[in-house]
C-alpha positions in Angstrom: -62.6 -36.0 2.4 -60.2 -33.6 3.1 -61.1 -30.8 4.4 -60.5 -28.5 1.5 -63.1 -31.0 -0.3 -65.6 -30.9 2.4 -65.6 -27.2 3.2 -65.7 -26.9 -1.6 -68.8 -29.4 -1.1 -70.7 -27.3 1.6 -70.0 -24.0 0.1 -71.6 -25.1 -3.4 -73.9 -26.2 -1.4 -75.1 -23.4 0.2 -74.8 -21.4 -2.9 -77.5 -24.1 -4.2 -79.8 -23.1 -1.5 -79.0 -19.4 -1.9 -79.9 -19.8 -5.9 -83.6 -22.5 -4.4 -85.1 -20.1 -1.9 -82.9 -16.4 -1.9 -82.5 -13.8 1.0 -85.2 -13.5 3.9 -86.4 -16.6 5.3 -86.2 -18.1 9.0 -82.5 -19.7 9.7 -83.8 -22.8 10.8 -85.4 -23.4 6.7 -82.1 -23.3 5.3 -80.6 -25.2 7.9 -82.7 -27.8 6.4 -82.4 -26.8 3.0 -78.8 -27.4 3.3 -78.6 -30.6 5.1 -81.5 -32.2 2.8 -78.4 -30.4 0.0 -75.9 -32.0 1.7 -77.2 -35.7 2.5 -77.6 -35.6 -2.0 -74.6 -34.6 -2.3 -73.7 -38.2 -0.3 -71.4 -36.3 2.6 -72.9 -37.3 6.8 -74.9 -34.1 8.4 -74.9 -34.2 11.9 -77.9 -30.7 13.6 -77.9 -29.2 16.8 -75.2 -31.5 17.5 -74.7 -30.8 21.5 -71.4 -28.6 22.3 -70.1 -29.6 25.2 -68.1 -27.0 28.0 -65.3 -28.0 29.6 -64.8 -25.4 32.6 -61.4 -26.1 34.4 -62.0 -29.8 34.0 -65.2 -30.4 35.1 -67.9 -30.7 31.9 -70.9 -28.3 33.0 -74.1 -28.9 32.8 -75.5 -26.1 30.1 -74.3 -27.1 25.7 -74.2 -24.7 22.9 -75.3 -26.2 20.4 -74.3 -25.7 16.3 -76.2 -25.8 13.7 -74.1 -28.3 11.5 -71.0 -30.8 11.3 -70.7 -32.5 8.3 -68.4 -35.6 7.6 -67.7 -35.0 11.6 -64.6 -32.6 10.5 -66.5 -29.1 9.1 -68.9 -27.0 11.5 -71.6 -24.4 9.0 -72.8 -21.9 11.6 -75.6 -20.8 9.7 -77.7 -16.7 10.4 -79.9 -14.8 8.5 -79.6 -11.1 10.0 -79.1 -8.2 9.1 -76.7 -7.7 10.0 -73.9 -9.9 10.3 -71.5 -9.4 14.0 -68.2 -9.8 14.3 -68.8 -12.1 17.5 -70.8 -14.0 15.0 -67.2 -15.2 14.1 -66.1 -15.9 17.0 -68.7 -17.1 18.5 -67.9 -20.0 15.3 -63.7 -19.9 16.7 -64.8 -21.1 20.0 -67.2 -24.1 19.0 -64.0 -25.8 16.9 -61.7 -25.1 20.2 -64.3 -27.1 22.5 -64.9 -29.4 19.5 -61.8 -29.7 18.7 -62.4 -28.9 14.4 -60.9 -27.2 12.5 -62.8 -25.8 9.7 -65.6 -24.0 10.1 -67.6 -21.9 7.8 -69.8 -19.7 8.3 -72.8 -18.4 7.0 -75.6 -15.0 6.9 -78.2 -16.1 3.9 -79.9 -12.3 4.1 -78.0 -11.0 1.8 -77.8 -9.6 -1.1 -74.5 -11.6 -2.6 -73.8 -14.9 -0.7 -70.7 -15.0 -2.9 -69.4 -13.0 0.4 -72.0 -13.9 2.7 -69.6 -16.8 3.5 -66.4 -16.7 5.4 -64.3 -19.7 6.2 -62.6 -19.9 9.7 -59.4 -21.8 11.0 -58.6 -23.1 14.3 
């Protein structure tokens, strides 16, 4: 699948999860439901994947965890917050750079309109 095809499927899965569960739940609930939905669509999904951090040629012992990696290509960062902060998009961009990936989707499930709460971010 191309990156665009993957992001199309991810956006559809996000919409379906939101339609079923609505806003106001914990991020972990949406993550589990989204992973289930993506697997039902035949996609390879990895959850809570460790992001290695390299500093001046050394790998740091402290690692980050990204929420979801789809088909080894697209990072999905989930939020369930009242206010989306600009730093969340920057965080996803940092994950994309550290993991050498091209595309990511940032989504906030705590919203009245899920279609406007998804943001595609490219590295």
